[in-house]
GUKOL-16908 format. One record per residue: residue in three letters; x, z, y of N, C-alpha, C in turn. Coordinates in steps of 0.1 Angstrom, whole numbers. Example, Ala and Ser with C-alpha at 12.3 -4.5 7.8 and 13.67 -1.06 7.14 Angstrom:
<nodes>
ala  132  78  -57  123  78  -45  132  78  -33
ser  128  71  -22  137  71  -11  129  79  0
</nodes>
This chain:
<nodes>
met  1130  861  1029  1129  863  1043  1125  874  1044
asn  1122  868  1058  1124  880  1075  1120  877  1086
arg  1115  886  1095  1115  887  1104  1110  896  1115
ile  1118  890  1126  1122  898  1136  1113  895  1147
ala  1110  908  1157  1108  909  1167  1113  923  1180
leu  1109  919  1193  1116  934  1204  1102  933  1205
tyr  1101  948  1211  1091  953  1219  1095  968  1227
pro  1088  967  1239  1093  971  1250  1092  983  1253
arg  1098  992  1258  1087  1009  1256  1080  1010  1270
asp  1072  1009  1258  1051  1005  1266  1042  1007  1254
arg  1037  1021  1254  1027  1024  1251  1015  1014  1240
arg  1022  1002  1240  1008  993  1239  1019  986  1231
ser  1031  989  1224  1041  980  1218  1036  986  1205
val  1027  995  1201  1026  994  1188  1017  988  1179
ala  1011  986  1188  994  977  1185  1005  966  1180
val  1009  962  1190  1013  946  1188  1023  948  1179
ala  1036  948  1170  1037  959  1160  1030  956  1156
arg  1021  968  1152  1005  964  1137  1002  952  1138
asp  996  939  1146  997  929  1152  1005  924  1143
phe  1015  923  1144  1030  914  1141  1025  912  1127
thr  1031  924  1115  1034  925  1113  1015  926  1094
arg  1008  921  1101  995  917  1097  995  900  1097
val  997  896  1108  1005  884  1109  1009  880  1101
thr  1026  882  1098  1033  885  1090  1026  885  1074
phe  1022  890  1071  1012  897  1066  1005  884  1056
ala  994  875  1065  986  870  1063  998  849  1059
asp  1009  854  1069  1021  838  1070  1026  837  1056
trp  1026  847  1048  1032  847  1037  1026  851  1024
arg  1006  854  1029  1004  856  1017  998  865  1009
met  1004  879  1013  1005  885  1005  993  898  1013
thr  990  905  1003  981  915  1007  983  930  997
his  996  929  992  999  944  977  1008  951  993
arg  998  964  993  1002  974  1001  999  975  1019
gln  990  967  1018  991  959  1034  990  976  1042
asp  973  983  1039  975  992  1044  982  1001  1048
asp  995  1004  1035  1002  1017  1043  1019  1009  1041
val  1024  1002  1048  1028  987  1055  1023  995  1065
leu  1010  989  1076  1008  988  1084  1007  1007  1090
leu  1005  1015  1083  1009  1031  1087  1023  1034  1091
cys  1028  1029  1084  1045  1033  1086  1047  1028  1094
val  1046  1015  1095  1044  1006  1104  1048  1013  1125
ser  1033  1015  1124  1030  1023  1129  1032  1036  1137
glu  1040  1041  1126  1045  1057  1125  1057  1057  1132
leu  1068  1045  1122  1081  1046  1128  1081  1037  1145
ala  1072  1028  1146  1065  1023  1156  1065  1032  1170
thr  1056  1043  1163  1057  1052  1179  1067  1069  1178
asn  1072  1064  1168  1082  1076  1167  1098  1068  1175
ala  1099  1058  1179  1111  1054  1183  1106  1049  1199
leu  1091  1048  1201  1089  1050  1217  1090  1065  1222
leu  1087  1074  1214  1088  1093  1217  1097  1090  1212
his  1109  1089  1211  1124  1095  1206  1137  1092  1207
gly  1128  1073  1208  1144  1066  1207  1151  1054  1217
val  1137  1052  1224  1138  1042  1228  1137  1052  1248
pro  1156  1045  1251  1155  1050  1266  1146  1040  1275
pro  1145  1040  1288  1136  1036  1300  1145  1024  1297
asn  1138  1008  1300  1140  1001  1302  1149  994  1287
arg  1142  1001  1279  1152  990  1262  1145  992  1256
cys  1150  983  1241  1133  979  1234  1142  985  1225
phe  1127  988  1211  1131  986  1200  1126  976  1192
arg  1134  969  1184  1134  958  1170  1127  959  1162
leu  1117  951  1157  1110  954  1141  1115  945  1135
val  1116  946  1122  1125  939  1115  1114  936  1099
leu  1109  930  1095  1099  927  1082  1111  917  1074
asp  1114  926  1061  1125  915  1052  1121  914  1036
leu  1116  904  1033  1114  910  1022  1122  903  1013
thr  1127  905  1002  1133  900  990  1127  894  983
ala  1142  889  973  1135  876  957  1127  885  950
asp  1132  899  946  1124  906  932  1115  918  944
gly  1111  911  958  1099  916  953  1098  933  963
val  1108  933  970  1113  954  982  1105  945  997
leu  1097  949  1004  1099  950  1014  1100  958  1020
arg  1111  961  1029  1121  963  1041  1111  963  1053
val  1112  975  1059  1106  975  1072  1117  991  1084
glu  1121  979  1090  1134  987  1098  1128  990  1114
val  1131  998  1118  1124  1002  1132  1141  1006  1141
his  1146  999  1150  1161  994  1151  1156  1003  1169
asp  1163  1010  1175  1160  1019  1186  1175  1026  1193
ser  1177  1024  1202  1189  1037  1205  1191  1044  1212
gly  1178  1053  1202  1182  1062  1205  1191  1074  1202
pro  1199  1086  1200  1206  1088  1190  1193  1103  1187
gly  1202  1105  1175  1192  1117  1169  1194  1109  1155
glu  1193  1127  1149  1191  1122  1133  1178  1125  1127
leu  1171  1121  1122  1155  1122  1119  1160  1129  1104
arg  1147  1144  1106  1142  1151  1094  1129  1150  1091
ile  1124  1155  1083  1111  1158  1080  1106  1170  1089
pro  1094  1172  1098  1099  1187  1105  1086  1192  1095
asp  1087  1202  1101  1077  1219  1093  1065  1219  1104
ala  1054  1208  1092  1043  1202  1107  1034  1217  1103
asp  1036  1224  1119  1014  1231  1114  1008  1223  1112
pro  998  1234  1100  989  1225  1103  977  1226  1115
asp  975  1228  1123  968  1223  1136  972  1218  1147
ser  983  1213  1146  994  1206  1151  989  1192  1154
glu  986  1183  1165  982  1169  1161  997  1159  1162
asn  1005  1165  1162  1024  1155  1167  1031  1168  1145
gly  1036  1158  1152  1047  1158  1132  1047  1154  1125
arg  1036  1145  1120  1035  1142  1106  1036  1125  1104
gly  1038  1117  1112  1050  1101  1112  1054  1105  1099
leu  1068  1110  1097  1076  1109  1084  1069  1113  1073
leu  1060  1126  1075  1058  1127  1062  1047  1118  1054
leu  1036  1111  1060  1034  1104  1064  1041  1086  1058
val  1054  1086  1061  1061  1076  1058  1068  1084  1041
ala  1074  1089  1041  1077  1095  1031  1073  1096  1020
ala  1056  1094  1020  1048  1097  1013  1039  1086  1010
leu  1039  1077  1018  1032  1063  1009  1045  1050  1006
ala  1056  1051  1012  1072  1040  1011  1073  1046  999
asp  1082  1040  992  1084  1043  977  1105  1051  982
asp  1107  1044  990  1118  1050  993  1120  1050  1013
trp  1125  1061  1018  1134  1055  1032  1145  1065  1038
gly  1147  1059  1048  1162  1068  1053  1162  1062  1073
val  1176  1065  1073  1178  1066  1086  1195  1060  1081
arg  1201  1059  1091  1216  1051  1088  1213  1049  1108
glu  1231  1051  1111  1236  1051  1125  1233  1036  1126
arg  1239  1029  1138  1237  1019  1148  1245  1022  1160
glu  1253  1009  1167  1259  1015  1180  1252  1005  1192
pro  1247  1011  1197  1240  1024  1197  1231  1027  1194
gly  1228  1038  1186  1210  1043  1180  1210  1045  1166
lys  1196  1041  1161  1201  1046  1147  1189  1035  1138
val  1182  1034  1131  1173  1026  1121  1168  1032  1116
val  1160  1039  1114  1151  1041  1104  1138  1028  1096
trp  1142  1028  1086  1137  1017  1074  1130  1025  1062
cys  1124  1018  1059  1112  1019  1044  1111  1008  1041
glu  1109  1010  1023  1105  1000  1014  1097  1001  1003
phe  1090  989  1002  1078  990  993  1078  980  988
lys  1079  986  973  1087  976  958  1072  969  956
gly  1073  956  948  1060  951  938  1056  945  953
cys  1060  938  964  1054  929  973  1057  915  968
arg  1043  903  966  1050  890  961  1047  883  975
val  1051  874  975  1039  857  981  1032  854  970
asn  1018  851  976  1010  848  968  1012  831  965
</nodes>
């Protein structure tokens, strides 16, 4: 099963992407790891808006649940760049998004696409009730 949504380069898009994810969880009657998934969606969407979506472009959110219970979250944007977990200054208010994704998800990564990139994370043990 999968769900796909497009969001404009607008700060309100992060909240709308979170709501889309919450509704998808309800539609799929899924509760396992919902808070972790919502936080990762917020972080990946925020990163796409801050670093990957040029003016007048959108980012895409894909939620894909496999038959063996792996939920894959993908955020597609058209911006360039390689991702890495930064060395966050303990006093900084920024730079912790990918640290959170790496800590909460079972796996995560980035792959190129034309144009831009896809940042993804996966959560195991997610089943439809």
